Structures are given as structure tokens and as C-alpha cells.
N, C-alpha and C positions, 0 to 999 in steps of 0.2 A: 959421213957428216955430225956433227956436231949436233948439239942442239940447238942453239947460237944463232948457226946457218940456215934453220929448215925453218924455224922461225920468223928472218926476215927473209925466206923467198916465201913465204904464207905471207907477210905485209904485202910486197910486191906483186905478187899474183889479189890481192883486195887491189893494191891500187892500180893495177893493165884493168881488173873485175871492173869498179866502179870507172874508167875512164872509160870505156870503152861502150857502159852503160850512156856515160855522156855524151860522145861522140852517136848514136843511135839514137838520141834524147833527138838529136839538134836535126838529123837527117833527116827522124821523122816523125813533124813532130804529130801526126796528127796519132798516134799511137801509142807514142810516152811521153808523160811529162819533161820539159828541163830540172835541170837544179834548182836552178831559179825560182822557178814553181811551184817546186816539190817543197825548199824549203820554204815561201811564201804562207804556201796550205799550211804545215805541218807548226808554222812560231806563230799561230791567225790567237790562238793561248795567250795570255800571262803566263799560266802553266808548264805550257811547251817551251818559251820563251827564255824559261829562270832551265829547264832542265838544256837546254839546247846552249845557254852557258855556262851551267856545270860538265855535263858532259864533254865541253871544248877545256872547258879546267882541266879537269880531267887528266885527255889526250894533253896536254900541255905539260903538263907537273911528269907524266909519266913516263911519253916521250925526247921531252925539246930539253928536261934540268937538268942533265948530265951532266 
């Protein structure tokens, strides 16, 4: 298996884990916060919003600008 394939499989596994957490959060609201609630909590402060935009820009530059 090539290095590229390993990286792709790793990102797919991360995506599936994230989707699993989202589905679990919607099914059991009392145990875990939803993605929207978590993001709202994390981006209350201005510095956190700026950091979120920078992370989003970095991800877009590295994964979508090819």
C-alpha cells in the first residue's frame, strides 16, 4: 500500500469517526452535545472565532486548492 493510500484511508477513518460522533450526539442528546452546540460554545470568544477561521482557511488551502 502506498503512502498516499495510507493517508487517504486515515482521513476516511477520521471522517467516519466524526460522523459516528455526530449521529451518536443526535441520538443521545443528554450524553453528548451536538456539533452545532459544541461549535457555538467554542466560538463564543473572538479569539476562538479567529482561530476557527484560520483553521478552516488552512484546511481549504491544503486540501481543496490542488
